[in-house]
LUMLUM-322555 format. One record per atom (N, C-alpha, C, O): z, y, x; residue in three letters. Coordinates in steps of 0.1 Angstrom, whole numbers, plus 5000, padded with zeros to 4 digits. Layout:
ZYXALA
...
This chain:
500049885009MET
500050005000MET
500050125009MET
500750135019MET
499250225005VAL
499150355012VAL
499350465002VAL
498750454991VAL
500050565006ILE
500250684997ILE
499550795005ILE
499950835016ILE
498650864999PHE
497950975005PHE
498551105000PHE
498951114988PHE
498651205009HIS
499151335005HIS
497951425000HIS
496851395003HIS
498251524992PRO
497151604987PRO
496351664998PRO
496951715008PRO
495051654997SER
494151705008SER
492751705003SER
492451644993SER
491951785010GLN
490551785007GLN
489751705017GLN
488551705016GLN
490451635026GLN
489751555036GLN
489251425030GLN
489851375021GLN
488151375036ALA
487651245032ALA
488551135037ALA
489251145047ALA
488451025030ILE
489150905033ILE
488050805038ILE
487150775030ILE
488250755050THR
487250665056THR
487850525055THR
488950495060THR
487150425049LEU
487550285049LEU
486550205057LEU
485350225056LEU
487150115065GLU
486250035073GLU
486749885073GLU
487949865075GLU
485849795070ALA
486249655070ALA
485549585082ALA
484549635087ALA
486249485086SER
485649405098SER
484449325093SER
484249305081SER
483649285102ALA
482449195099ALA
482849055096ALA
482048975093ALA
484149015098ASP
484648885096ASP
484748835082ASP
484748715080ASP
484748915072GLY
484948875059GLY
484848985049GLY
484549095052GLY
485048945036ASP
484949045025ASP
486249125025ASP
487249085029ASP
486049245019ALA
487249325017ALA
487049395003ALA
485949434999ALA
488149414997ILE
488149484984ILE
489149604985ILE
490349584989ILE
488749724982PHE
489549834982PHE
489749894968PHE
488749904961PHE
490949914964VAL
491249974951VAL
491950104954VAL
493050104960VAL
491350214949ILE
491950344952ILE
492250404938ILE
491450414929ILE
493450454937GLY
493950524925GLY
494350664928GLY
494950684939GLY
494150754919SER
494550894922SER
494950954908SER
494650904898SER
495751054909ALA
496251124897ALA
496551274901ALA
496851304912ALA
496551354891ALA
496951494893ALA
498451494895ALA
499151414889ALA
498951584903PRO
500351594905PRO
501051624891PRO
500551704883PRO
502251564890HIS
502951584877HIS
503651724878HIS
504151764888HIS
503551794866PRO
504051934867PRO
505551954867PRO
506052064868PRO
506351844866HIS
507751844865HIS
508351764877HIS
507751674881HIS
509551794881GLU
510251714890GLU
510551584883GLU
511051574872GLU
510351474890LEU
510551344885LEU
511851284890LEU
512251294902LEU
512651214881HIS
513851154884HIS
513551004883HIS
513250954872HIS
513650934894LEU
513350784895LEU
514550704893LEU
515550724900LEU
514450604884GLY
515550514882GLY
515150374887GLY
514050354893GLY
515950274884ASN
515550134887ASN
514450084879ASN
513650004884ASN
514350124866TYR
513350074857TYR
512550174850TYR
511650144842TYR
512750304853SER
512050404845SER
511950534853SER
512650554863SER
511150624848VAL
510950754854VAL
511050864843VAL
510450844832VAL
511850964846HIS
512051074836HIS
511951204842HIS
511851224854HIS
511951314833THR
511751444838THR
513151524840THR
513151634843THR
514251454837SER
515551514839SER
516551404842SER
516351284838SER
517651444849ALA
518651344852ALA
519351294840ALA
519651174839ALA
519451374830GLU
520051334817GLU
519251234810GLU
519751134805GLU
517951254809SER
517051164802SER
516951034809SER
516850924803SER
517051034823LEU
517050914831LEU
518250834828LEU
518250714826LEU
519450904827ALA
520650824825ALA
520650764811ALA
521050644809ALA
520150834801LEU
520050774787LEU
519050664787LEU
519350554781LEU
517950674793GLY
516950574794GLY
517450444801GLY
517250334796GLY
518050464812GLU
518650344819GLU
519750284812GLU
519850154812GLU
520550364805ALA
521650304796ALA
521050224785ALA
521550114781ALA
519950264779ASN
519350194768ASN
518750064773ASN
518749964767ASN
518150064785ILE
517549944791ILE
518749844793ILE
518549724791ILE
519849884798GLU
520949804800GLU
521449744787GLU
521849624786GLU
521549824777ARG
521949784763ARG
521049674758ARG
521449564753ARG
519749694760LEU
518749584756LEU
518949464764LEU
518749354759LEU
519149474777ARG
519349354786ARG
520549274781ARG
520549154780ARG
521649344777GLN
522849274772GLN
522549204759GLN
523049094757GLN
521749264750LEU
521349194738LEU
520549074740LEU
520748964734LEU
519649084750LEU
518848964754LEU
519748854759LEU
519548734756LEU
520648884768VAL
521548784774VAL
522348724762VAL
522548594762VAL
522948804754ALA
523748754743ALA
522948664733ALA
523548574727ALA
521648694732ALA
520848614723ALA
520648474728ALA
520248384720ALA
520748454741GLY
520548324747GLY
519148284748GLY
518248364746GLY
518848154750ASP
517548104752ASP
516848094738ASP
517248014730ASP
515848174736ARG
515148174723ARG
513748124724ARG
512948154715ARG
513448054735ARG
512148004736ARG
511747904725ARG
512647824721ARG
510547904721ASN
509947804712ASN
508547774716ASN
508147814727ASN
507847694708ALA
506547654712ALA
505547764714ALA
504647754721ALA
505747874707SER
504847984708SER
505248094718SER
504548194720SER
506448074725GLY
506848174735GLY
508148244730GLY
508648214719GLY
508648334738THR
509848404736THR
509548544730THR
508748624736THR
510048574718THR
509748704712THR
511048754705THR
511048764693THR
512048794713PRO
513248854707PRO
512948994702PRO
512349074709PRO
513449024690VAL
513249164685VAL
514649214681VAL
515349154674VAL
514949334686PHE
516249394683PHE
515949524676PHE
515249614681PHE
516649554665ARG
516449674658ARG
517849744658ARG
518849684658ARG
517749884658GLY
518949954656GLY
519350034668GLY
520350094668GLY
């Protein structure tokens, strides 16, 4: 993985003659807000990050409490509320 900094310079890619190579390049416009990175989510404020991560933990606890719900068609736990 490579992260490129904003620039107007060209990016040169070179593969050896020994085999095939596949390059996947992704880019995006800079986000207009400061980002707060969590373990499982990204938010635009520390407060919303804390709420989001707390909700993820709440859902994790519900899944653990539900136990093994696998069946022939797969696992599909749904929690409302």
